[in-house]
Every structure is written in structure tokens, then in C-alpha cells.
C-alpha positions as CSV (number, residue, x, y, z in Angstrom):
1,X,-66.4,114.6,171.5
2,X,-64.5,111.3,171.8
3,X,-66.6,109.7,169.1
4,X,-65.4,112.3,166.6
5,X,-61.7,111.9,167.6
6,X,-62.0,108.1,167.3
7,X,-63.5,108.3,163.9
8,X,-61.0,111.0,162.6
9,X,-58.1,109.0,164.0
10,X,-59.4,105.8,162.2
11,X,-59.6,107.8,158.9
12,X,-56.0,109.0,159.3
13,X,-54.9,105.5,160.0
14,X,-56.8,104.2,156.8
15,X,-55.0,107.0,154.8
16,X,-51.5,106.4,156.3
17,X,-51.9,102.5,155.6
18,X,-53.1,103.3,152.1
19,X,-50.1,105.6,150.9
20,X,-47.5,104.1,153.4
21,X,-48.2,100.4,153.1
22,X,-50.5,99.3,150.3
23,X,-49.6,101.9,147.7
24,X,-46.0,102.7,148.9
25,X,-44.6,102.1,145.5
26,X,-46.1,104.0,142.5
27,X,-47.8,101.6,140.1
28,X,-50.7,101.6,137.5
29,X,-53.9,100.6,139.3
30,X,-55.5,97.8,137.3
31,X,-59.3,97.3,137.1
32,X,-59.0,94.2,139.2
33,X,-57.2,96.0,142.1
34,X,-59.5,98.9,141.8
35,X,-62.4,96.6,142.1
36,X,-61.2,94.8,145.0
37,X,-60.5,98.3,146.8
38,X,-63.9,99.7,145.9
39,X,-65.5,96.6,147.4
40,X,-63.5,96.9,150.7
41,X,-64.4,100.5,151.0
42,X,-68.2,99.9,150.4
43,X,-68.0,97.1,152.9
44,X,-66.4,99.3,155.5
45,X,-68.9,102.2,154.8
46,X,-72.0,99.8,155.0
47,X,-70.6,98.1,158.1
48,X,-70.2,101.4,159.9
49,X,-74.0,101.5,159.9
50,X,-73.7,98.9,162.8
51,X,-71.5,101.5,164.6
52,X,-74.1,104.1,164.1
53,X,-76.9,101.9,165.4
54,X,-74.7,101.2,168.5
55,X,-73.9,104.9,169.2
56,X,-77.4,106.0,168.8
57,X,-79.1,103.2,170.8
58,X,-76.6,103.5,173.6
59,X,-76.7,107.3,173.7
60,X,-72.9,107.7,173.3
61,X,-73.1,110.5,170.9
62,X,-74.8,113.8,170.9
63,X,-78.3,113.4,169.4
64,X,-79.5,116.9,168.6
65,X,-82.0,115.7,166.2
66,X,-83.4,113.1,168.5
67,X,-83.1,110.0,166.1
68,X,-83.9,106.4,167.0
69,X,-81.1,104.1,166.3
70,X,-83.1,102.5,163.4
71,X,-84.0,105.9,161.9
72,X,-80.3,107.1,162.3
73,X,-79.0,103.8,160.2
74,X,-81.4,104.6,157.5
75,X,-80.3,108.3,157.3
76,X,-76.6,107.2,157.4
77,X,-77.2,104.7,154.5
78,X,-79.3,107.1,152.5
79,X,-76.7,110.0,153.0
80,X,-73.8,107.6,151.9
81,X,-75.5,106.5,148.7
82,X,-76.3,110.1,147.8
83,X,-72.6,111.1,148.4
84,X,-71.4,107.9,146.5
85,X,-73.7,108.6,143.5
86,X,-72.8,112.2,143.3
87,X,-69.2,111.2,143.4
88,X,-69.6,109.6,140.0
89,X,-69.9,112.9,138.5
90,X,-66.5,113.8,139.9
91,X,-64.9,110.8,138.2
92,X,-65.4,112.3,134.7
93,X,-63.9,115.6,135.7
94,X,-61.0,114.0,137.4
95,X,-60.3,111.9,134.1
96,X,-60.4,115.3,132.1
97,X,-58.1,117.0,134.6
98,X,-55.6,114.0,134.2
99,X,-55.7,114.0,130.6
100,X,-55.3,117.9,130.2
101,X,-52.2,117.8,132.4
102,X,-51.0,114.5,130.9
103,X,-50.6,112.9,134.1
104,X,-49.4,109.2,133.6
105,X,-51.5,106.5,135.3
106,X,-48.7,105.4,137.5
107,X,-48.9,108.8,139.5
108,X,-52.7,109.4,139.4
109,X,-53.2,107.5,142.7
110,X,-50.7,109.8,144.6
111,X,-52.3,112.9,143.2
112,X,-55.9,111.6,144.4
113,X,-54.6,110.6,147.8
114,X,-53.4,114.2,148.6
115,X,-56.6,115.5,146.8
116,X,-58.9,113.5,149.0
117,X,-56.9,114.6,152.1
118,X,-57.6,118.2,151.3
119,X,-61.2,117.5,150.4
120,X,-61.7,115.9,153.9
121,X,-60.7,119.1,155.6
122,X,-62.7,121.3,153.3
123,X,-65.9,119.3,153.6
124,X,-65.5,119.0,157.3
125,X,-65.6,122.8,157.5
126,X,-68.5,123.1,154.9
127,X,-70.7,120.5,157.0
128,X,-70.2,122.2,160.1
129,X,-71.1,125.6,158.6
130,X,-74.2,124.0,156.7
131,X,-75.3,122.4,159.8
132,X,-75.0,125.7,161.8
133,X,-76.8,127.5,159.3
134,X,-79.9,125.1,159.3
135,X,-79.9,124.9,163.1
136,X,-79.8,128.8,163.4
137,X,-81.9,129.7,160.3
138,X,-84.5,127.3,159.3
139,X,-85.5,129.2,156.3
140,X,-82.0,128.3,154.6
141,X,-83.3,124.9,154.0
142,X,-85.4,126.4,151.1
143,X,-82.4,128.1,149.6
144,X,-80.5,124.8,149.7
145,X,-83.6,123.1,148.0
146,X,-83.8,125.9,145.3
147,X,-79.9,125.6,144.7
148,X,-80.2,121.7,144.3
149,X,-83.1,122.0,141.8
150,X,-81.0,124.6,139.8
151,X,-77.9,122.3,140.0
152,X,-80.1,119.5,138.7
153,X,-81.4,121.7,135.8
154,X,-78.0,122.9,135.0
155,X,-76.6,119.2,135.0
156,X,-79.3,118.2,132.5
157,X,-78.5,121.0,130.1
158,X,-74.8,121.2,130.4
159,X,-72.1,119.5,128.1
160,X,-69.2,118.3,130.4
161,X,-67.1,117.6,127.3
162,X,-66.4,121.4,127.0
163,X,-64.6,121.5,130.3
164,X,-60.9,122.4,130.0
165,X,-59.1,122.8,133.3
166,X,-56.2,124.8,131.6
167,X,-58.6,127.5,130.6
168,X,-59.8,127.8,134.2
169,X,-59.4,131.2,136.0
170,X,-57.4,129.6,138.9
171,X,-54.7,127.9,136.6
172,X,-54.1,131.2,134.7
173,X,-53.8,133.2,137.8
174,X,-51.4,130.6,139.4
175,X,-49.1,130.8,136.5
176,X,-48.8,134.4,137.0
177,X,-47.6,134.2,140.6
178,X,-45.6,131.0,140.5
179,X,-43.5,129.2,137.9
180,X,-45.1,126.1,136.2
181,X,-43.2,123.6,134.3
182,X,-44.6,121.2,131.7
183,X,-42.1,118.4,132.5
184,X,-42.5,115.7,135.2
185,X,-39.9,114.5,137.8
186,X,-41.3,111.2,139.0
187,X,-44.1,111.7,141.5
188,X,-42.7,115.1,142.8
189,X,-45.0,118.1,143.0
190,X,-42.2,120.5,142.8
191,X,-38.9,120.6,140.9
192,X,-35.9,122.8,141.0
193,X,-33.9,123.7,138.0
194,X,-31.4,126.5,137.4
195,X,-32.2,127.7,141.0
196,X,-35.9,128.3,140.2
197,X,-38.5,126.2,141.9
198,X,-41.4,125.3,139.9
199,X,-44.6,123.5,140.1
200,X,-45.0,120.3,138.1
201,X,-48.2,119.3,136.1
202,X,-48.8,116.9,139.2
203,X,-49.3,119.7,141.5
204,X,-51.4,121.7,139.1
205,X,-53.6,118.7,138.6
206,X,-53.9,118.6,142.4
207,X,-54.8,122.2,142.8
208,X,-57.6,121.9,140.1
209,X,-59.0,118.7,141.6
210,X,-59.1,120.3,145.1
211,X,-60.9,123.3,143.8
212,X,-63.3,121.3,141.7
213,X,-64.1,119.0,144.9
214,X,-65.1,122.2,146.6
215,X,-67.6,123.1,143.8
216,X,-69.0,119.5,143.9
217,X,-69.3,119.8,147.6
218,X,-71.6,122.8,147.2
219,X,-74.1,120.3,145.6
220,X,-73.4,117.2,147.9
221,X,-73.4,118.9,151.2
222,X,-76.8,120.4,150.9
223,X,-78.0,117.0,149.4
224,X,-77.2,115.1,152.4
225,X,-78.5,118.0,154.7
226,X,-82.0,117.2,153.1
227,X,-81.8,113.8,154.6
228,X,-80.4,114.8,158.1
229,X,-78.8,117.6,160.1
230,X,-77.1,115.4,162.5
231,X,-73.6,116.5,162.3
232,X,-71.9,113.1,162.8
233,X,-74.2,111.3,160.4
234,X,-73.5,113.9,157.7
235,X,-69.7,113.9,158.3
236,X,-69.2,110.1,158.5
237,X,-71.3,109.3,155.5
238,X,-69.6,112.0,153.5
239,X,-66.0,111.0,154.4
240,X,-66.5,107.3,154.0
241,X,-67.9,108.1,150.5
242,X,-64.8,110.2,149.6
243,X,-62.3,107.6,150.8
244,X,-63.9,105.1,148.3
245,X,-63.6,107.8,145.3
246,X,-60.0,106.9,144.4
247,X,-60.6,103.2,143.9
248,X,-64.0,104.0,142.2
249,X,-62.2,106.4,139.9
250,X,-59.8,103.5,138.6
251,X,-62.7,101.1,138.4
252,X,-65.2,103.3,136.4
253,X,-63.0,105.9,134.6
254,X,-62.3,103.3,131.9
255,X,-66.1,102.6,131.5
256,X,-67.5,106.3,131.4
257,X,-68.7,106.0,127.9
258,X,-70.6,102.9,128.8
259,X,-72.4,104.4,131.7
260,X,-73.9,107.3,129.5
261,X,-77.3,107.5,131.3
262,X,-76.0,107.8,134.8
263,X,-76.0,111.5,134.5
264,X,-79.8,111.3,134.3
265,X,-79.7,109.3,137.5
266,X,-77.9,112.2,139.2
267,X,-80.4,114.7,137.9
268,X,-83.3,112.7,139.5
269,X,-81.4,112.4,142.8
270,X,-80.6,116.0,143.0
271,X,-84.2,117.1,142.0
272,X,-85.6,114.6,144.5
273,X,-83.6,115.9,147.4
274,X,-84.1,119.6,146.4
275,X,-88.0,119.0,146.4
276,X,-87.7,117.2,149.7
277,X,-86.0,120.2,151.1
278,X,-88.6,122.6,149.9
279,X,-91.5,120.6,151.2
280,X,-89.8,119.4,154.4
281,X,-92.1,121.4,156.7
282,X,-95.3,120.1,154.8
283,X,-94.5,116.6,153.9
284,X,-92.7,114.2,156.2
285,X,-91.4,111.4,153.8
286,X,-90.3,108.0,155.6
287,X,-86.5,107.3,155.1
288,X,-87.1,104.1,153.2
289,X,-88.9,106.3,150.6
290,X,-85.7,108.5,150.0
291,X,-83.6,105.3,150.0
292,X,-85.7,103.7,147.4
293,X,-85.8,106.7,145.1
294,X,-81.9,107.0,145.2
295,X,-81.3,103.2,144.8
296,X,-83.8,102.9,141.9
297,X,-82.4,106.1,140.0
298,X,-78.8,104.7,140.3
299,X,-79.7,101.0,139.1
300,X,-82.0,102.5,136.5
301,X,-79.3,104.6,135.0
302,X,-76.9,101.7,135.0
303,X,-79.3,99.3,133.5
304,X,-80.3,101.7,130.8
305,X,-76.6,102.4,129.9
306,X,-76.0,98.6,129.6
307,X,-79.2,97.6,127.8
308,X,-80.4,100.5,125.5
309,X,-78.3,100.6,122.3
310,X,-76.1,103.8,121.7
311,X,-77.5,106.0,119.3
312,X,-75.2,106.4,116.2
313,X,-74.6,109.6,114.7
314,X,-75.8,110.1,111.1
315,X,-73.7,112.0,108.6
């Protein structure tokens, strides 16, 4: 239990330093700064694999799945890469949400900070629930596998450009029960005018981001559960990937059109982990195979986006 407490305490310290020290003043996050923070979060996450090795080799953490230290590290890195790659899809949706609510770049980091804080709580609950389901009902792994294959198919066929957060059910219902203003008041989430307290576009963007993250978690949590059902590995890899999402957003949101084939990489990854779940009781794939498939898929999507010329529409 103390391992969980220390890990969560470190996450809280990281978040406090982020908003209270490094980003105390609202400012536009430039690509150079975003690249630096992305590198820092990736280094922290990959370095944590050393902690995973130490915990599992010394027996300082519960090990319900009886993993060796080396296998635990491979599962952690594989899980982290899955979560990081699936987070790329979040970036496009976040960019659309900010655009729809006209959130200036100077306040976007603040919205993402509180959004990720909420995401940590929701994902922790979903991870505990998912692990409990797999532990108690082994057949649920087939349900997760089919769901991931369906998600991969839907992602392959869908057109994210049609997404409009202002047309969402949640936004329309929120406007019915609480006043919403179209004007900003600095980085405030609420504003009071003429005795009426109303939610600003910053708060509406935060609510929609929180809800879309829950929807994305319905894909990412089963995906990592295909790699391991060890609660600590699932939780730590997931949370460390989320912590790097903010800086990654500011780094690649300006290059979304350039990485036009990355969506196919995500389809391959989801389809692979879905099939891995369906055949988990019949085929035991080494962890390095999963790691290679995920890495090659990501690299292939990035290289294809950079090398292959973009098709021009003919009139």
C-alpha cells in the first residue's frame, strides 16, 4: 500500500510544481518549451521502469500476476507506449474543443491542467474496476477484445472533422441547468455579472475535455489490460502517459495535418491488442512482440506521414 501512496504523492507534487511554479503565470506555450517538457515527461516515464524493476525484484509490491522483474519492465514500457500512442488521438479532439469554444492559447494550459487532474481520478476508478472484472470474470477479456476491434474499425471509418462539441448532448443539457456566458474573464472558470454566476467558455471546454477523456479511457484501459492485469503497472503507465499529454498537445497540435497517417497506426495497435485479448488463452505472445508491433506501427505512421506526398484534391 505504501508504494501506491508514495507514487500518488509524487504525482501530486509534480502537478503542484507544474501549476504553482513552472506555469504560475499564464503564457502561450511555444513549440520549444513544449518539446522540452515532452522530453522531460518521457524521460521520467522511461526512468520509472527502473523503479518497476526494483519493486518487482525486491518483492516490495503485491505481485498477483507473479511477474518477474524483467517481464514487469517490458509490460510497463509496452503499456506506457500504448497509452502514449492512443493519447495522440486525444490531441485532435482537444484542439477541436479549444477552437469551438474560442479558448486563447494563453489559457489552454490551465484548462488542460485541471482536465488531466480529473482524468487521473476517473482513470484510477476505471482501472480498479477493470482489473477487478478480469480477476473475477475471466471471460470479460473476450468482451474487451471485441470492443477494441470494434473501436479500431470505427476509427478506420470515422471522420473526426465532423465533431462539434457545441452540438454534444452534455453541452446542451448543461446550458439548460446552469447559465453559460460567451465572454472570458481572464483564466476564471466562472464569472458573476448583475448578480448571476455563469460558467465561462473555459469551464465548458474543461467539462467537454473531461467527458471525452472518459470516452477515450474506454479504449485505452482495456488496451493496457491486454498487456497486464497488474494494478500498479496499469495505473503507473497510464498516469505517466497522461501527465505528458499537456506538453505533447502543445508540441504536436500545430503539426496535426503533417501526421495524417498516424490514425492508421492507432487502428493497427487497437486491432492488435484486441486480437491479443481474444486469443490470450490460446497463444502466449512474448512481451517483446507486443513492444515491437506497437513501436513499428507508430514509427511507420510517422515516417509515412513525412515521406509520402499528400494527395491533392482534383476539381
